[in-house]
VEXDREN-256153 format. One record per residue (C-alpha): y, z, x; residue in one letter. Coordinates in Angstrom, 3 decimals, always signed. Example, Ala and Ser with C-alpha at 12.3 -4.5 7.8 and 13.67 -1.06 7.14 Angstrom:
tordo north:-4.500; up:+7.800; east:+12.300; residuo:A
tordo north:-1.060; up:+7.140; east:+13.670; residuo:S
***
This chain:
tordo north:-52.873; up:-23.875; east:-153.184; residuo:X
tordo north:-52.049; up:-27.007; east:-155.170; residuo:X
tordo north:-54.251; up:-27.779; east:-158.151; residuo:X
tordo north:-56.081; up:-31.087; east:-158.310; residuo:X
tordo north:-53.760; up:-32.231; east:-161.096; residuo:X
tordo north:-50.767; up:-31.532; east:-158.837; residuo:X
tordo north:-52.277; up:-33.648; east:-156.050; residuo:X
tordo north:-52.926; up:-36.530; east:-158.441; residuo:X
tordo north:-49.434; up:-36.504; east:-159.938; residuo:X
tordo north:-47.705; up:-35.643; east:-156.671; residuo:X
tordo north:-48.208; up:-32.617; east:-154.450; residuo:X
tordo north:-45.313; up:-30.202; east:-154.395; residuo:X
tordo north:-43.836; up:-30.005; east:-150.896; residuo:X
tordo north:-40.906; up:-27.672; east:-150.158; residuo:X
tordo north:-39.934; up:-27.610; east:-153.823; residuo:X
tordo north:-40.115; up:-31.400; east:-154.262; residuo:X
tordo north:-42.755; up:-33.570; east:-155.879; residuo:X
tordo north:-44.124; up:-36.108; east:-153.416; residuo:X
tordo north:-42.761; up:-39.504; east:-154.405; residuo:X
tordo north:-44.732; up:-42.778; east:-154.205; residuo:X
tordo north:-44.818; up:-44.633; east:-150.897; residuo:X
tordo north:-43.498; up:-48.211; east:-151.196; residuo:X
tordo north:-45.338; up:-49.333; east:-148.033; residuo:X
tordo north:-48.931; up:-50.570; east:-147.735; residuo:X
tordo north:-51.401; up:-49.275; east:-145.139; residuo:X
tordo north:-48.856; up:-46.688; east:-144.026; residuo:X
tordo north:-51.284; up:-44.854; east:-141.730; residuo:X
tordo north:-52.891; up:-48.080; east:-140.410; residuo:X
tordo north:-56.376; up:-47.289; east:-141.678; residuo:X
tordo north:-57.191; up:-50.858; east:-142.817; residuo:X
tordo north:-57.865; up:-53.337; east:-140.002; residuo:X
tordo north:-59.521; up:-56.463; east:-141.393; residuo:X
tordo north:-58.753; up:-58.414; east:-138.208; residuo:X
tordo north:-60.268; up:-55.689; east:-136.061; residuo:X
tordo north:-58.578; up:-52.891; east:-134.158; residuo:X
tordo north:-56.894; up:-55.111; east:-131.564; residuo:X
tordo north:-55.089; up:-55.222; east:-129.250; residuo:X
tordo north:-53.171; up:-58.079; east:-130.861; residuo:X
tordo north:-50.636; up:-60.078; east:-128.858; residuo:X
tordo north:-47.805; up:-60.793; east:-131.278; residuo:X
tordo north:-45.600; up:-63.488; east:-129.787; residuo:X
tordo north:-43.437; up:-65.225; east:-132.381; residuo:X
tordo north:-41.648; up:-63.197; east:-135.025; residuo:X
tordo north:-43.796; up:-62.653; east:-138.080; residuo:X
tordo north:-47.206; up:-62.443; east:-136.399; residuo:X
tordo north:-49.474; up:-59.793; east:-137.911; residuo:X
tordo north:-51.992; up:-57.479; east:-136.263; residuo:X
tordo north:-52.941; up:-54.357; east:-138.230; residuo:X
tordo north:-52.989; up:-55.247; east:-141.925; residuo:X
tordo north:-49.481; up:-55.697; east:-143.395; residuo:X
tordo north:-47.764; up:-54.835; east:-140.074; residuo:X
tordo north:-46.045; up:-57.409; east:-137.880; residuo:X
tordo north:-43.397; up:-57.633; east:-135.167; residuo:X
tordo north:-39.977; up:-59.254; east:-134.993; residuo:X
tordo north:-39.756; up:-58.840; east:-131.206; residuo:X
tordo north:-41.493; up:-61.184; east:-128.784; residuo:X
tordo north:-43.974; up:-60.040; east:-126.106; residuo:X
tordo north:-45.284; up:-57.242; east:-128.328; residuo:X
tordo north:-48.816; up:-55.862; east:-128.593; residuo:X
tordo north:-50.217; up:-53.854; east:-131.521; residuo:X
tordo north:-53.519; up:-52.026; east:-131.839; residuo:X
tordo north:-55.118; up:-49.303; east:-133.926; residuo:X
tordo north:-55.789; up:-45.995; east:-132.177; residuo:X
tordo north:-57.397; up:-42.748; east:-133.296; residuo:X
tordo north:-57.089; up:-39.141; east:-132.238; residuo:X
tordo north:-59.478; up:-36.808; east:-134.034; residuo:X
tordo north:-59.005; up:-37.660; east:-137.717; residuo:X
tordo north:-55.540; up:-39.161; east:-137.263; residuo:X
tordo north:-55.135; up:-42.941; east:-137.251; residuo:X
tordo north:-52.022; up:-44.544; east:-135.813; residuo:X
tordo north:-50.625; up:-47.820; east:-134.510; residuo:X
tordo north:-49.904; up:-48.226; east:-130.808; residuo:X
tordo north:-47.198; up:-50.741; east:-129.928; residuo:X
tordo north:-46.051; up:-51.855; east:-126.494; residuo:X
tordo north:-44.025; up:-54.619; east:-124.860; residuo:X
tordo north:-44.639; up:-56.537; east:-121.657; residuo:X
tordo north:-41.172; up:-55.660; east:-120.366; residuo:X
tordo north:-39.311; up:-52.339; east:-120.255; residuo:X
tordo north:-37.344; up:-51.978; east:-123.462; residuo:X
tordo north:-35.502; up:-49.541; east:-125.685; residuo:X
tordo north:-36.651; up:-51.498; east:-128.752; residuo:X
tordo north:-40.252; up:-51.383; east:-129.961; residuo:X
tordo north:-40.238; up:-51.752; east:-133.719; residuo:X
tordo north:-43.115; up:-52.399; east:-136.104; residuo:X
tordo north:-42.310; up:-54.295; east:-139.295; residuo:X
tordo north:-43.554; up:-54.626; east:-142.858; residuo:X
tordo north:-42.012; up:-57.066; east:-145.344; residuo:X
tordo north:-42.041; up:-56.072; east:-148.996; residuo:X
tordo north:-42.081; up:-59.308; east:-150.960; residuo:X
tordo north:-40.368; up:-59.397; east:-154.331; residuo:X
tordo north:-43.290; up:-61.466; east:-155.623; residuo:X
tordo north:-45.264; up:-58.270; east:-155.010; residuo:X
tordo north:-43.097; up:-55.659; east:-156.683; residuo:X
tordo north:-40.381; up:-57.783; east:-158.331; residuo:X
tordo north:-36.867; up:-56.688; east:-157.373; residuo:X
tordo north:-37.219; up:-53.112; east:-158.529; residuo:X
tordo north:-36.356; up:-50.683; east:-157.133; residuo:X
tordo north:-34.519; up:-52.763; east:-154.506; residuo:X
tordo north:-31.250; up:-53.046; east:-156.406; residuo:X
tordo north:-27.670; up:-52.268; east:-155.409; residuo:X
tordo north:-26.913; up:-48.564; east:-155.655; residuo:X
tordo north:-30.480; up:-47.365; east:-155.072; residuo:X
tordo north:-30.958; up:-44.786; east:-152.307; residuo:X
tordo north:-34.077; up:-44.710; east:-150.122; residuo:X
tordo north:-35.515; up:-42.411; east:-147.484; residuo:X
tordo north:-37.501; up:-43.940; east:-144.635; residuo:X
tordo north:-39.550; up:-41.702; east:-142.349; residuo:X
tordo north:-42.293; up:-41.859; east:-139.738; residuo:X
tordo north:-43.787; up:-39.950; east:-136.805; residuo:X
tordo north:-43.747; up:-41.287; east:-133.244; residuo:X
tordo north:-45.122; up:-40.203; east:-129.885; residuo:X
tordo north:-45.239; up:-41.693; east:-126.388; residuo:X
tordo north:-45.767; up:-40.665; east:-122.783; residuo:X
tordo north:-42.024; up:-41.005; east:-122.169; residuo:X
tordo north:-39.160; up:-39.565; east:-124.180; residuo:X
tordo north:-37.989; up:-42.035; east:-126.818; residuo:X
tordo north:-35.258; up:-42.295; east:-129.405; residuo:X
tordo north:-36.409; up:-43.048; east:-132.935; residuo:X
tordo north:-34.588; up:-45.690; east:-134.923; residuo:X
tordo north:-34.989; up:-48.179; east:-137.720; residuo:X
tordo north:-33.686; up:-51.408; east:-139.172; residuo:X
tordo north:-33.903; up:-52.515; east:-142.800; residuo:X
tordo north:-33.008; up:-56.082; east:-143.770; residuo:X
tordo north:-33.109; up:-58.601; east:-146.547; residuo:X
tordo north:-35.071; up:-61.529; east:-145.144; residuo:X
tordo north:-36.649; up:-64.891; east:-145.916; residuo:X
tordo north:-39.471; up:-66.773; east:-144.172; residuo:X
tordo north:-39.219; up:-64.804; east:-140.898; residuo:X
tordo north:-36.309; up:-67.016; east:-139.759; residuo:X
tordo north:-33.655; up:-65.272; east:-137.667; residuo:X
tordo north:-30.954; up:-67.154; east:-139.535; residuo:X
tordo north:-32.261; up:-65.684; east:-142.799; residuo:X
tordo north:-31.943; up:-61.998; east:-141.914; residuo:X
tordo north:-29.225; up:-59.849; east:-143.449; residuo:X
tordo north:-29.094; up:-56.260; east:-142.206; residuo:X
tordo north:-28.989; up:-53.596; east:-144.884; residuo:X
tordo north:-29.156; up:-50.580; east:-142.625; residuo:X
tordo north:-29.469; up:-50.160; east:-138.862; residuo:X
tordo north:-29.720; up:-46.795; east:-137.149; residuo:X
tordo north:-30.353; up:-46.353; east:-133.423; residuo:X
tordo north:-31.220; up:-43.082; east:-131.680; residuo:X
tordo north:-31.570; up:-41.141; east:-134.917; residuo:X
tordo north:-33.623; up:-38.479; east:-133.216; residuo:X
tordo north:-34.827; up:-37.750; east:-129.691; residuo:X
tordo north:-38.631; up:-37.733; east:-129.580; residuo:X
tordo north:-39.844; up:-35.668; east:-126.589; residuo:X
tordo north:-42.678; up:-37.048; east:-124.488; residuo:X
tordo north:-46.234; up:-36.392; east:-125.673; residuo:X
tordo north:-45.113; up:-34.788; east:-128.911; residuo:X
tordo north:-45.378; up:-36.111; east:-132.463; residuo:X
tordo north:-41.880; up:-36.105; east:-133.953; residuo:X
tordo north:-40.884; up:-37.092; east:-137.485; residuo:X
tordo north:-37.812; up:-39.301; east:-137.767; residuo:X
tordo north:-36.016; up:-39.607; east:-141.096; residuo:X
tordo north:-33.236; up:-41.912; east:-142.286; residuo:X
tordo north:-31.526; up:-42.339; east:-145.662; residuo:X
tordo north:-29.657; up:-45.436; east:-146.832; residuo:X
tordo north:-28.280; up:-46.983; east:-150.003; residuo:X
tordo north:-28.369; up:-50.673; east:-150.945; residuo:X
tordo north:-24.921; up:-52.139; east:-151.437; residuo:X
tordo north:-26.002; up:-55.464; east:-152.919; residuo:X
tordo north:-29.008; up:-57.191; east:-154.462; residuo:X
tordo north:-31.402; up:-59.339; east:-152.483; residuo:X
tordo north:-31.161; up:-62.096; east:-155.059; residuo:X
tordo north:-27.401; up:-62.280; east:-154.449; residuo:X
tordo north:-28.133; up:-62.952; east:-150.778; residuo:X
tordo north:-30.838; up:-65.541; east:-151.522; residuo:X
tordo north:-33.560; up:-63.434; east:-149.885; residuo:X
tordo north:-37.146; up:-62.884; east:-151.003; residuo:X
tordo north:-38.143; up:-59.623; east:-149.270; residuo:X
tordo north:-37.029; up:-56.356; east:-147.755; residuo:X
tordo north:-38.088; up:-56.066; east:-144.116; residuo:X
tordo north:-38.675; up:-52.504; east:-142.930; residuo:X
tordo north:-38.827; up:-51.795; east:-139.158; residuo:X
tordo north:-39.410; up:-48.410; east:-137.502; residuo:X
tordo north:-40.083; up:-47.147; east:-133.979; residuo:X
tordo north:-38.266; up:-46.800; east:-130.663; residuo:X
tordo north:-34.686; up:-48.023; east:-131.026; residuo:X
tordo north:-32.490; up:-46.414; east:-128.382; residuo:X
tordo north:-30.836; up:-48.123; east:-125.386; residuo:X
tordo north:-30.645; up:-44.809; east:-123.496; residuo:X
tordo north:-34.384; up:-44.071; east:-123.665; residuo:X
tordo north:-36.250; up:-47.015; east:-122.172; residuo:X
tordo north:-39.999; up:-47.318; east:-122.662; residuo:X
tordo north:-41.653; up:-48.718; east:-119.495; residuo:X
tordo north:-43.469; up:-52.043; east:-119.691; residuo:X
tordo north:-46.940; up:-51.651; east:-121.152; residuo:X
tordo north:-46.502; up:-48.025; east:-122.229; residuo:X
tordo north:-47.786; up:-47.342; east:-125.729; residuo:X
tordo north:-45.516; up:-46.140; east:-128.482; residuo:X
tordo north:-47.657; up:-44.412; east:-131.114; residuo:X
tordo north:-46.530; up:-44.472; east:-134.760; residuo:X
tordo north:-48.165; up:-42.919; east:-137.825; residuo:X
tordo north:-47.533; up:-41.764; east:-141.401; residuo:X
tordo north:-44.726; up:-44.174; east:-142.284; residuo:X
tordo north:-43.117; up:-43.694; east:-145.681; residuo:X
tordo north:-40.437; up:-45.460; east:-147.701; residuo:X
tordo north:-39.509; up:-43.688; east:-150.921; residuo:X
tordo north:-36.718; up:-43.587; east:-153.463; residuo:X
tordo north:-34.180; up:-40.790; east:-153.211; residuo:X
tordo north:-32.289; up:-39.047; east:-150.428; residuo:X
tordo north:-34.987; up:-36.544; east:-149.417; residuo:X
tordo north:-38.278; up:-36.799; east:-147.534; residuo:X
tordo north:-40.767; up:-35.336; east:-149.993; residuo:X
tordo north:-43.804; up:-35.126; east:-147.721; residuo:X
tordo north:-46.410; up:-37.616; east:-146.558; residuo:X
tordo north:-49.701; up:-38.064; east:-148.391; residuo:X
tordo north:-52.172; up:-40.726; east:-147.152; residuo:X
tordo north:-53.166; up:-43.384; east:-149.650; residuo:X
tordo north:-56.905; up:-43.345; east:-150.464; residuo:X
tordo north:-58.673; up:-45.951; east:-148.344; residuo:X
tordo north:-60.009; up:-47.956; east:-151.297; residuo:X
tordo north:-56.509; up:-48.380; east:-152.732; residuo:X
tordo north:-55.024; up:-49.452; east:-149.394; residuo:X
tordo north:-57.902; up:-51.860; east:-148.778; residuo:X
tordo north:-57.575; up:-53.504; east:-152.205; residuo:X
tordo north:-53.832; up:-53.940; east:-151.687; residuo:X
tordo north:-54.277; up:-55.380; east:-148.188; residuo:X
tordo north:-56.910; up:-57.837; east:-149.441; residuo:X
tordo north:-54.272; up:-59.367; east:-151.721; residuo:X
tordo north:-52.544; up:-60.575; east:-148.537; residuo:X
tordo north:-55.468; up:-61.122; east:-146.205; residuo:X
tordo north:-59.209; up:-61.442; east:-146.752; residuo:X
tordo north:-61.677; up:-61.924; east:-143.935; residuo:X
tordo north:-65.337; up:-62.807; east:-144.476; residuo:X
tordo north:-66.959; up:-61.807; east:-141.212; residuo:X
tordo north:-69.794; up:-63.871; east:-139.796; residuo:X
tordo north:-71.838; up:-60.680; east:-139.582; residuo:X
tordo north:-71.959; up:-60.610; east:-143.366; residuo:X
tordo north:-72.572; up:-64.244; east:-144.397; residuo:X
tordo north:-73.049; up:-65.389; east:-147.982; residuo:X
tordo north:-76.001; up:-67.655; east:-148.862; residuo:X
tordo north:-76.887; up:-70.006; east:-151.692; residuo:X
tordo north:-80.274; up:-71.753; east:-151.967; residuo:X
tordo north:-80.170; up:-75.259; east:-153.472; residuo:X
tordo north:-83.332; up:-76.662; east:-155.060; residuo:X
tordo north:-82.088; up:-80.016; east:-156.385; residuo:X
tordo north:-79.622; up:-82.666; east:-155.330; residuo:X
tordo north:-77.058; up:-81.104; east:-157.653; residuo:X
tordo north:-74.167; up:-79.286; east:-156.048; residuo:X
tordo north:-74.693; up:-75.589; east:-155.477; residuo:X
tordo north:-71.980; up:-73.245; east:-154.318; residuo:X
tordo north:-71.679; up:-70.283; east:-152.023; residuo:X
tordo north:-68.695; up:-68.310; east:-153.177; residuo:X
tordo north:-66.716; up:-65.200; east:-152.408; residuo:X
tordo north:-64.423; up:-63.631; east:-154.976; residuo:X
tordo north:-61.871; up:-60.992; east:-154.081; residuo:X
tordo north:-58.687; up:-59.365; east:-155.468; residuo:X
tordo north:-55.906; up:-61.648; east:-156.616; residuo:X
tordo north:-53.697; up:-63.092; east:-153.898; residuo:X
tordo north:-49.932; up:-62.970; east:-154.072; residuo:X
tordo north:-49.306; up:-66.442; east:-152.644; residuo:X
tordo north:-51.040; up:-69.743; east:-152.020; residuo:X
tordo north:-53.473; up:-69.099; east:-149.142; residuo:X
tordo north:-54.460; up:-71.109; east:-146.133; residuo:X
tordo north:-58.174; up:-71.125; east:-145.366; residuo:X
tordo north:-59.769; up:-71.654; east:-141.962; residuo:X
tordo north:-63.028; up:-71.395; east:-140.040; residuo:X
tordo north:-65.707; up:-72.302; east:-142.562; residuo:X
tordo north:-69.139; up:-73.502; east:-141.450; residuo:X
tordo north:-72.493; up:-74.239; east:-143.055; residuo:X
tordo north:-75.840; up:-74.435; east:-141.330; residuo:X
tordo north:-77.208; up:-77.309; east:-143.435; residuo:X
tordo north:-75.605; up:-80.017; east:-145.517; residuo:X
tordo north:-72.098; up:-81.399; east:-145.524; residuo:X
tordo north:-69.568; up:-78.924; east:-146.884; residuo:X
tordo north:-66.674; up:-79.861; east:-149.095; residuo:X
tordo north:-64.627; up:-76.717; east:-148.691; residuo:X
tordo north:-61.763; up:-75.871; east:-150.985; residuo:X
tordo north:-59.846; up:-72.871; east:-152.223; residuo:X
tordo north:-59.614; up:-72.357; east:-155.951; residuo:X
tordo north:-56.740; up:-70.264; east:-157.208; residuo:X
tordo north:-53.985; up:-70.149; east:-159.782; residuo:X
tordo north:-50.923; up:-68.046; east:-159.198; residuo:X
tordo north:-51.929; up:-64.413; east:-159.331; residuo:X
tordo north:-55.450; up:-65.135; east:-160.573; residuo:X
tordo north:-58.565; up:-64.052; east:-158.730; residuo:X
tordo north:-59.393; up:-66.440; east:-155.919; residuo:X
tordo north:-62.784; up:-68.042; east:-155.359; residuo:X
tordo north:-63.690; up:-69.722; east:-152.090; residuo:X
tordo north:-66.386; up:-72.375; east:-152.482; residuo:X
tordo north:-68.492; up:-74.490; east:-150.162; residuo:X
tordo north:-70.215; up:-77.316; east:-152.020; residuo:X
tordo north:-73.617; up:-78.520; east:-150.795; residuo:X
tordo north:-75.467; up:-81.526; east:-152.180; residuo:X
tordo north:-78.577; up:-81.567; east:-149.983; residuo:X
tordo north:-81.999; up:-81.127; east:-151.552; residuo:X
tordo north:-83.871; up:-77.912; east:-150.764; residuo:X
tordo north:-81.244; up:-76.607; east:-148.357; residuo:X
tordo north:-79.676; up:-73.263; east:-147.682; residuo:X
tordo north:-75.887; up:-73.136; east:-147.684; residuo:X
tordo north:-74.341; up:-70.474; east:-145.494; residuo:X
tordo north:-70.689; up:-69.486; east:-145.817; residuo:X
tordo north:-70.399; up:-67.884; east:-142.394; residuo:X
tordo north:-66.743; up:-67.023; east:-142.069; residuo:X
tordo north:-63.496; up:-67.473; east:-143.899; residuo:X
tordo north:-59.970; up:-66.200; east:-143.378; residuo:X
tordo north:-57.558; up:-66.292; east:-146.297; residuo:X
tordo north:-54.035; up:-65.235; east:-145.441; residuo:X
tordo north:-50.769; up:-65.235; east:-147.347; residuo:X
tordo north:-48.875; up:-62.800; east:-145.126; residuo:X
tordo north:-45.719; up:-64.883; east:-144.829; residuo:X
***
């Protein structure tokens, strides 16, 4: 049995030390937008935190079976391609370790009511534009995944050039059903869990990230203040008083929507500076009023 120190530094699995996972929310436990289903039309739309779709007519939602959490993806038409995507921005982790000559292992588990073929696609990308995608590695039908059985699919690839040389700003990782000979019927759910991207040419075992760590990382890309948990400020003079919400630093300039107050005239603005902590303010100048910041969505998942 592994000691606690081994689990902290990396649990030993089959003679290897478990290496860090380069993906966020890899078992889909954080769902700030809710559990879905989310209809993801255009490329780049997000559903479960940090996970999006490049294909049109795709639906994502969070599902659970006992203590396992997974993402269910489906398409409105029969297809051999149902891939879920996560972009790793270089603003987030700089360019390391995504440099020419570095080898990575990408793995995940998938399950569906029909037999599927697991596959993946890894690309340099920029701004979710089709013209700005440069494939690094594409592998179709890596492994046959029998119906109603969780199957781990593993792929290894090596970068041959640097993203900066190609003018790209992220690595886009896509996994799921990718096999023209195993078609998933329209509306059938493809279930995916325990996705891992790690350095090296060997799968070293999957360890879930503690929820608090995943949540803090996801909040750097998306923060939702739900109306069920409003913030209040009581003003007692004509001077401006502020209702504010502070949260972990954002990676990019956010857009802010859906802010209301129950009294007074709000002057709503986002206050941020680069990677600094972000404060969302609603300014109220009414005398003896209560300012209510009911809901706010801050997103920089570009």
